[in-house]
C-alpha positions as CSV (number, residue, x, y, z in Angstrom):
1,M,8.2,10.1,-1.9
2,H,9.1,13.5,-3.2
3,W,10.6,15.8,-0.6
4,S,8.3,18.5,-0.7
5,E,5.7,15.8,0.8
6,Q,7.4,15.4,3.7
7,L,7.3,19.3,4.8
8,H,4.1,19.1,6.6
9,Q,6.3,17.1,9.4
10,F,7.9,19.7,10.9
11,R,6.0,22.2,12.7
12,C,8.4,23.0,16.0
13,S,12.5,23.2,15.7
14,T,14.1,22.3,18.9
15,N,17.4,22.2,17.4
16,Y,19.6,24.7,15.1
17,W,22.1,23.7,12.7
18,P,25.0,26.2,12.0
19,L,25.2,26.6,8.3
20,V,27.7,29.9,8.3
21,H,28.7,32.2,11.0
22,G,25.6,34.3,11.6
23,V,23.1,31.7,10.0
24,E,21.3,28.9,11.0
25,L,18.9,26.2,9.8
26,S,15.7,24.9,11.5
27,D,15.2,21.1,11.1
28,G,12.9,21.6,8.1
29,A,15.5,23.9,6.6
30,R,18.1,21.6,6.8
31,Y,16.1,18.7,5.8
32,V,15.2,20.9,2.5
33,M,19.0,21.4,2.0
34,R,19.7,17.8,2.0
35,A,16.7,16.0,0.5
36,A,16.8,18.5,-2.1
37,H,20.5,19.1,-2.6
38,A,19.7,22.6,-2.1
39,R,23.0,23.7,-0.1
40,W,23.2,26.4,-3.1
41,L,19.8,27.9,-2.4
42,M,20.4,28.0,1.3
43,L,23.8,29.7,0.6
44,V,22.3,32.3,-1.6
45,I,19.6,33.4,0.7
46,T,22.2,33.7,3.5
47,R,24.3,36.0,1.3
48,E,21.2,38.1,0.9
49,L,20.2,37.9,4.6
50,L,23.7,38.8,5.6
51,D,23.7,41.9,3.2
52,M,20.5,43.0,4.8
53,G,21.8,43.2,8.2
54,T,19.0,43.6,10.8
55,E,16.8,46.0,9.1
56,Y,14.2,43.3,9.2
57,W,13.4,41.1,11.8
58,H,11.2,38.4,9.9
59,L,11.3,37.8,6.2
60,R,9.3,35.6,3.9
61,M,11.1,33.9,0.9
62,L,9.0,32.8,-1.9
63,V,11.1,30.1,-4.0
64,T,10.0,29.9,-7.7
65,R,11.5,27.4,-10.3
66,L,11.5,29.1,-13.4
67,L,12.9,27.7,-16.9
68,N,16.6,27.5,-16.3
69,S,16.8,29.5,-13.2
70,T,15.7,29.5,-9.4
71,H,13.8,32.8,-8.5
72,I,13.8,34.3,-4.9
73,K,11.6,37.1,-3.5
74,F,12.2,38.3,-0.2
75,I,9.1,40.0,1.8
76,D,9.0,41.6,5.0
77,A,6.5,41.3,7.7
78,A,4.3,44.1,6.0
79,G,3.9,42.4,2.8
80,S,6.2,44.6,1.2
81,N,8.9,43.2,-1.5
82,V,12.6,43.8,-0.1
83,C,14.4,42.3,-2.8
84,C,14.2,39.3,-5.4
85,C,17.3,37.3,-7.1
86,R,17.5,34.7,-9.7
87,V,20.0,32.1,-9.5
88,Q,20.8,30.8,-13.2
89,A,21.2,27.1,-14.0
90,Q,20.5,25.8,-10.8
91,M,16.9,24.8,-10.2
92,L,14.9,22.8,-7.6
93,D,12.9,19.5,-8.4
94,A,9.7,21.4,-6.9
95,R,8.0,24.2,-8.9
96,K,7.2,26.4,-6.1
97,F,7.5,26.8,-1.8
98,E,8.2,29.1,0.7
99,L,10.6,29.5,3.5
100,R,10.7,32.1,6.3
101,A,13.8,33.8,8.1
102,A,13.7,35.5,11.8
103,W,16.7,37.4,13.4
104,T,17.3,35.5,16.7
105,G,19.4,38.8,18.1
106,N,22.6,37.1,17.3
107,S,22.1,35.5,13.9
108,W,19.4,34.6,11.1
109,L,16.7,31.7,11.6
110,I,16.0,29.9,8.1
111,M,12.9,27.7,8.5
112,L,10.0,26.2,6.8
113,S,7.3,28.7,6.7
114,K,4.9,26.7,9.2
115,E,7.9,26.0,11.7
116,D,7.8,27.8,14.8
117,F,10.8,28.5,16.7
118,R,11.6,28.8,20.3
């Protein structure tokens, strides 16, 4: 079974996993990182989140596989584009999916789009 078919099972995270200082992963985001071999993706998202600081509290990240790259679009709570980035020569084996990020007051939490956090 493909890893993307398992994402529905992640609804509420009770454990947060540190990725780097200031960024944690929910259970679902950690699963994606491991199952899809996508640590590189989480690190690219992390770099963008840390560069943004705390100007935004909630963001959606639309991840799209292109021909020879992966495109990540960051969208704020109002639906406006915040930034985009493209990672050359890195691709997921899924065409499109969505992640979210929330500022928890101490760190960023990266999670699946359907996951709730405590």
